[in-house]
Backbone as numpy.savetxt, mean C-alpha at the origin, in Angstrom:
# Nx Ny Nz CAx CAy CAz Cx Cy Cz
18.81 37.52 -34.01 18.15 37.96 -32.58 16.76 36.30 -32.93
16.14 35.93 -33.60 15.42 35.30 -34.28 16.08 33.18 -33.52
16.90 33.50 -33.88 17.57 31.93 -33.55 18.32 32.01 -32.15
18.58 32.85 -31.52 18.44 33.20 -30.04 16.87 32.79 -29.33
16.73 33.69 -29.53 15.15 33.17 -29.46 14.36 31.90 -29.21
14.81 31.30 -30.33 14.38 29.72 -30.81 15.30 29.07 -29.44
15.97 28.95 -29.36 17.83 28.80 -28.21 16.91 28.55 -27.26
16.46 29.84 -26.74 15.76 29.82 -25.54 14.76 29.28 -25.44
13.89 29.18 -26.45 12.64 28.94 -26.30 12.82 26.97 -25.98
13.70 26.02 -26.67 13.91 24.43 -27.10 13.85 24.28 -25.27
15.18 24.43 -24.19 14.97 24.87 -22.87 14.07 24.17 -21.98
13.11 25.19 -22.24 12.01 25.91 -21.74 10.92 24.65 -21.98
10.30 24.30 -23.20 9.64 23.60 -23.40 10.39 22.09 -23.40
11.28 21.21 -23.38 11.98 20.38 -22.34 11.97 20.33 -21.11
12.01 21.64 -20.75 11.51 21.61 -18.75 10.48 21.20 -18.26
8.81 21.98 -19.26 7.68 21.72 -19.21 7.52 20.40 -19.29
7.76 19.77 -20.39 7.55 18.34 -21.11 8.64 17.40 -19.49
9.42 17.56 -19.49 9.58 16.71 -18.12 8.80 16.91 -17.09
8.40 18.00 -16.28 7.28 18.95 -15.43 6.28 17.60 -15.42
5.61 18.32 -16.99 4.36 17.33 -16.72 4.34 15.73 -16.60
5.32 15.20 -17.63 5.52 13.94 -17.69 6.04 13.26 -16.17
6.41 13.53 -15.13 6.93 13.99 -13.47 5.57 13.68 -12.96
4.81 14.56 -13.72 3.60 15.03 -12.81 2.93 13.85 -12.81
2.46 13.12 -14.07 1.53 12.12 -14.62 1.98 10.75 -14.25
3.27 10.50 -14.41 4.27 9.06 -13.11 3.69 9.50 -12.28
3.68 10.40 -11.65 3.36 10.31 -9.89 2.66 9.88 -9.68
1.53 10.61 -10.31 0.05 10.52 -10.17 -0.66 8.67 -10.33
0.01 8.19 -11.88 0.00 6.88 -11.84 0.45 6.02 -10.87
1.59 6.06 -9.90 2.62 5.17 -9.21 1.49 5.80 -8.02
0.90 6.72 -7.31 -0.01 6.60 -6.47 -1.65 5.80 -6.60
-1.59 5.63 -7.76 -2.74 5.02 -7.88 -2.86 3.63 -7.90
-1.42 2.84 -8.45 -1.35 1.75 -8.53 -1.22 1.36 -6.77
-0.57 1.63 -5.43 -0.78 1.98 -4.17 -2.48 1.53 -3.52
-3.09 2.89 -4.36 -4.13 2.57 -3.66 -5.50 3.34 -4.48
-6.17 2.16 -4.70 -7.59 2.30 -5.31 -8.70 4.10 -4.88
-9.27 5.08 -6.15 -9.93 5.69 -5.19 -11.15 4.69 -4.39
-11.43 4.09 -4.97 -12.77 3.09 -4.17 -12.04 1.66 -3.34
-12.50 0.92 -3.04 -12.02 -0.37 -2.41 -13.92 -0.70 -2.10
-14.08 -1.99 -3.22 -15.78 -2.56 -2.96 -16.43 -1.27 -2.84
-17.18 -0.99 -1.85 -17.84 -0.14 -0.96 -17.61 1.22 -0.29
-16.04 0.83 -0.39 -15.32 1.62 0.82 -14.89 3.08 -0.43
-15.05 3.90 -0.20 -14.15 5.47 -0.56 -12.77 5.52 -0.04
-11.66 6.17 -0.59 -10.21 5.94 -0.24 -10.40 7.98 0.81
-9.80 7.78 2.09 -10.60 9.41 2.65 -8.94 9.87 3.20
-8.20 9.00 3.29 -7.37 9.38 3.87 -5.66 8.82 2.87
-4.99 9.48 2.44 -3.63 8.74 2.12 -2.34 9.50 2.64
-1.73 9.05 3.06 -0.48 9.11 3.85 1.13 8.29 3.73
1.77 9.29 3.38 2.95 8.78 3.11 4.20 9.36 3.82
5.41 9.06 3.50 6.29 10.26 4.56 6.79 9.76 6.28
7.28 10.19 6.49 7.61 10.36 7.66 6.53 9.87 8.73
5.32 10.85 8.64 3.65 9.92 9.40 3.77 9.05 9.16
3.34 8.12 7.84 3.16 7.35 7.65 4.26 6.02 8.00
5.72 6.93 8.02 6.90 5.56 8.60 6.69 5.41 9.98
6.04 5.75 10.85 6.15 6.62 12.45 4.97 5.19 12.46
4.35 5.05 11.51 2.56 5.03 11.88 3.41 2.78 11.27
4.01 2.85 10.41 4.27 1.20 10.12 5.76 0.84 11.35
5.89 1.51 11.45 7.56 1.24 12.74 6.67 0.82 13.62
5.11 1.62 14.07 4.76 1.23 15.43 4.08 -0.81 15.08
4.35 -1.13 14.33 3.50 -2.90 13.93 4.91 -2.98 12.71
5.87 -2.32 13.00 7.34 -3.42 12.33 8.24 -3.82 13.05
9.12 -4.47 13.53 10.28 -4.91 14.16 11.39 -3.99 13.98
11.96 -3.65 14.58 13.07 -2.73 14.37 14.12 -3.54 13.29
14.44 -4.54 12.92 15.23 -5.06 12.09 14.39 -4.86 10.89
13.09 -4.72 10.32 11.89 -4.02 9.26 11.63 -2.84 9.28
12.87 -1.83 9.88 12.59 -0.22 9.57 11.72 0.08 8.26
11.40 1.19 7.60 11.22 1.51 6.76 12.11 2.59 6.11
12.45 3.47 5.22 12.78 4.87 4.81 11.42 5.65 4.57
11.25 6.77 5.06 9.77 7.94 4.45 9.46 7.74 2.85
10.64 7.64 1.81 9.75 7.21 0.61 8.97 5.48 0.47
9.21 4.97 1.59 8.58 3.46 1.41 7.57 2.84 1.78
6.84 4.69 2.51 5.63 3.59 3.53 4.54 4.67 2.90
3.37 3.42 2.64 2.46 4.44 2.34 0.99 3.92 3.18
0.41 4.81 3.67 -1.01 4.52 4.68 -2.35 4.80 3.91
-3.25 4.24 3.65 -4.56 4.63 3.32 -5.28 4.56 4.58
-6.38 5.44 4.40 -7.94 4.60 5.31 -9.30 4.88 3.98
-9.86 3.80 3.83 -10.98 3.69 3.37 -12.27 3.63 4.36
-13.50 3.96 3.67 -14.78 4.22 4.88 -15.69 4.13 3.97
-17.32 3.46 4.37 -18.06 3.27 3.38 -19.01 4.33 4.34
-20.83 4.40 3.61 -21.63 5.21 4.15 -22.27 4.21 5.38
-21.80 3.16 4.67 -21.90 1.65 5.90 -21.56 1.73 7.52
-20.77 2.37 7.18 -19.83 2.27 8.24 -18.34 1.00 8.30
-17.68 0.60 7.02 -17.38 -0.54 6.96 -15.86 0.56 6.72
-14.74 -0.19 7.33 -13.94 0.73 7.25 -12.66 -0.20 7.16
-11.21 0.50 6.68 -10.28 -0.42 6.03 -8.83 0.37 6.28
-7.88 -0.64 6.54 -6.63 0.74 7.18 -5.66 0.12 5.86
-4.78 0.50 5.09 -4.32 -0.44 4.65 -2.98 0.42 4.07
-1.70 -0.75 4.81 -0.69 -0.11 5.03 0.32 -0.72 3.53
1.01 -0.01 3.18 2.15 -0.52 1.82 3.19 -0.21 2.11
4.18 -0.60 1.88 5.44 -0.58 2.46 6.80 -1.39 1.34
7.59 -0.85 0.72 8.54 -1.32 -0.87 9.71 -1.88 0.52
10.24 -2.82 -0.56 11.18 -3.40 -0.12 12.10 -3.20 -1.47
13.71 -3.56 -1.03 14.23 -3.32 -1.82 14.29 -4.68 -3.06
13.78 -5.21 -2.51 13.86 -6.56 -3.75 12.41 -7.37 -3.58
11.84 -8.23 -4.46 10.26 -9.54 -3.82 11.60 -10.15 -2.79
12.18 -10.87 -2.90 12.69 -11.52 -2.10 12.80 -10.98 -0.61
13.28 -9.47 -0.25 13.43 -9.04 0.57 11.87 -8.78 1.17
10.87 -8.77 0.28 9.09 -8.33 0.75 8.94 -9.39 0.93
9.46 -10.79 0.66 8.84 -12.30 1.18 9.58 -12.32 2.19
11.20 -11.69 3.30 11.51 -11.89 4.02 10.45 -10.87 4.88
10.38 -10.16 4.58 9.72 -9.17 5.66 7.95 -9.55 6.11
7.54 -10.47 5.39 6.40 -10.51 5.55 6.55 -11.67 6.81
7.50 -12.90 6.41 7.66 -14.37 7.32 8.25 -13.54 8.43
9.07 -12.18 8.94 9.33 -12.00 9.88 8.25 -11.28 10.47
7.47 -10.83 10.19 6.17 -10.03 10.55 5.19 -11.51 11.35
5.14 -12.39 10.41 4.61 -14.16 10.70 5.22 -14.54 11.94
6.11 -14.51 12.22 7.46 -15.13 13.26 7.16 -13.94 14.29
6.67 -12.51 14.45 6.39 -12.03 15.10 5.27 -11.68 15.67
3.84 -12.69 15.03 3.02 -12.84 15.35 2.87 -12.91 17.16
1.94 -12.73 17.03 1.39 -13.40 19.26 1.31 -11.93 19.87
0.69 -12.22 20.93 0.28 -11.60 21.93 -1.51 -10.76 21.60
-1.55 -9.95 20.62 -2.74 -9.27 20.27 -3.37 -9.70 19.33
-3.14 -10.69 18.39 -2.72 -11.04 17.67 -3.60 -12.59 17.50
-4.04 -13.52 16.68 -4.31 -15.37 16.41 -3.38 -15.12 15.78
-3.18 -17.04 15.68 -1.51 -17.52 15.33 -2.56 -16.85 13.44
-1.72 -16.34 12.99 -2.14 -16.18 11.14 -2.47 -18.31 10.19
-3.78 -17.69 9.71 -4.16 -18.93 8.99 -3.11 -18.55 7.60
-2.92 -19.47 6.14 -2.40 -19.27 4.93 -3.67 -19.35 4.11
-3.69 -18.49 3.67 -5.02 -18.31 2.41 -4.21 -18.66 1.10
-4.60 -18.21 -0.33 -4.44 -18.39 -1.55 -5.35 -17.45 -2.26
-5.34 -16.60 -2.77 -6.07 -15.78 -3.52 -5.03 -15.15 -4.50
-5.35 -15.51 -6.12 -5.15 -14.84 -7.37 -3.20 -15.33 -6.93
-2.75 -16.56 -6.69 -2.01 -17.30 -6.83 -0.32 -16.90 -5.83
-1.22 -15.59 -4.95 -0.47 -15.16 -3.92 -0.96 -15.62 -2.35
0.15 -15.67 -1.29 0.42 -16.25 -0.26 -0.36 -15.50 0.25
-1.38 -15.25 1.25 -1.88 -14.35 1.74 -1.96 -14.89 3.65
-1.67 -14.02 4.42 -2.07 -14.37 5.52 -3.22 -13.76 6.21
-3.98 -14.58 7.35 -4.96 -13.77 7.72 -4.69 -14.13 9.40
-4.83 -12.87 10.22 -5.13 -13.24 11.10 -6.43 -12.07 12.05
-6.88 -12.19 13.42 -7.95 -11.51 13.86 -6.54 -10.78 15.25
-7.23 -9.56 15.75 -6.12 -9.32 16.79 -7.03 -7.14 16.38
-7.15 -7.56 17.83 -7.88 -6.19 18.25 -9.20 -5.16 17.41
-9.95 -6.55 17.35 -11.26 -5.95 17.29 -11.20 -5.94 15.59
-10.13 -6.27 15.20 -10.40 -6.23 13.72 -10.18 -7.67 12.82
-9.74 -7.61 11.13 -9.13 -8.72 10.79 -8.40 -8.08 9.78
-7.06 -8.91 9.85 -6.21 -8.14 9.16 -5.23 -9.48 8.18
-4.78 -8.65 7.17 -4.40 -9.99 5.79 -3.21 -9.15 5.52
-2.30 -10.10 4.64 -0.91 -9.27 5.08 -0.45 -10.15 4.24
-0.06 -9.52 3.22 1.08 -10.43 2.10 1.94 -9.80 1.35
3.11 -10.11 0.61 3.88 -9.60 -0.47 3.64 -10.06 -1.94
3.82 -8.28 -2.78 2.99 -8.35 -3.70 4.55 -7.80 -4.71
4.81 -8.23 -5.38 6.73 -7.66 -6.63 6.89 -7.45 -4.71
7.60 -6.08 -4.70 8.88 -6.06 -4.11 8.23 -4.72 -3.25
6.38 -5.15 -3.03 6.07 -4.52 -2.06 5.24 -5.34 -0.70
4.97 -4.76 0.45 4.37 -5.01 2.09 3.08 -4.90 1.67
1.91 -5.40 1.94 0.50 -5.03 2.12 0.05 -5.48 3.21
-0.78 -5.00 3.92 -1.19 -4.93 5.16 -2.85 -4.08 4.66
-3.55 -5.57 5.23 -5.11 -4.59 5.02 -5.81 -5.40 6.78
-6.00 -4.47 7.32 -6.77 -3.91 8.34 -8.47 -3.68 7.84
-8.73 -4.54 8.45 -10.89 -4.60 7.86 -11.31 -4.35 9.00
-12.71 -4.11 9.18 -13.38 -3.75 10.21 -14.64 -4.82 10.36
-15.44 -5.33 8.98 -16.63 -5.96 8.93 -15.88 -7.20 9.17
-16.66 -8.06 10.48 -16.67 -9.28 10.56 -17.28 -10.24 9.21
-18.04 -10.02 8.56 -18.79 -10.90 7.28 -17.42 -10.93 6.76
-17.24 -12.43 6.56 -16.35 -13.45 6.30 -16.16 -13.36 4.41
-17.55 -13.20 3.94 -17.93 -12.74 2.57 -17.73 -11.32 2.12
-18.00 -11.39 2.52 -17.76 -9.14 2.53 -16.23 -8.87 2.54
-15.15 -9.82 3.56 -13.89 -8.95 3.66 -12.91 -10.15 2.13
-13.69 -11.37 2.17 -13.30 -11.91 0.56 -13.24 -11.05 -0.62
-14.22 -10.52 -0.51 -14.82 -10.26 -1.70 -13.83 -8.72 -1.63
-13.37 -8.03 -0.58 -12.62 -6.84 -0.24 -10.99 -7.18 -1.14
-10.74 -8.45 0.11 -9.34 -9.05 -0.16 -8.89 -9.69 -1.41
-9.84 -9.51 -2.29 -9.80 -10.52 -3.62 -9.37 -9.19 -4.26
-10.44 -7.79 -4.38 -10.26 -6.78 -5.28 -8.97 -6.13 -5.01
-8.43 -5.57 -3.38 -7.15 -5.38 -2.97 -6.16 -6.03 -3.80
-5.93 -7.49 -3.89 -5.05 -7.77 -4.58 -4.62 -7.88 -6.06
-5.72 -7.66 -6.82 -5.59 -7.59 -8.36 -5.18 -5.70 -8.54
-5.56 -5.14 -7.33 -6.01 -3.77 -7.65 -4.67 -2.87 -6.91
-3.99 -3.35 -5.94 -2.67 -2.82 -5.41 -1.15 -3.79 -5.54
-0.06 -2.72 -5.76 0.90 -3.46 -6.15 1.50 -3.36 -7.49
0.84 -3.27 -8.18 0.91 -3.49 -9.53 0.20 -5.26 -10.22
C-alpha cells in the first residue's frame, strides 16, 4: 500500500514542477519583450494575441501579417506626460525579421517622413516622423521592434531608444 502512494505522488510532483517551470519561463519571456520601466515611463498596458495582431496589421502590409502568438504591444507613460507605444512581432528567422523591416521601409510614405538610418549598439535603426510622433524601428534577433514616442526632445528620445535596444529582444 505504501508503494502505491509513492507511485501516485511522483506524477503529481512532476506535473507541479512542470507547471512552476512553465510559469517562470513565461514570466521571463514576457519581461524580455517589455521592461517594467523605460527610462521615466512605466509599463501601463501589455497586449498580445488577437488584439495585438489587429493593431499590428493596421501598420503592416498584408504580406507581413503575423499570427496571434507573434504580436505584442506595450504602452508606457510617465507622470510628466511622456508616452511610448512599442510593438514587437516575431519572425520565423533573423533573416525574415530583416526582410520585414525592409518591407516597412519601402512602404513608407504618406503620413511618414523618409526614414533616416541610425546605428545604435551595432543595430541598424530607422527613424521617421509622422502623426505627431517620433518613430524608431529595427530588427533584433528574430524580432521586429517599432517604438513610437511623443516627446520631441532628441536627447530624451535617444536615451529611450538606447535603453530599449539594450533591454528588448534579448
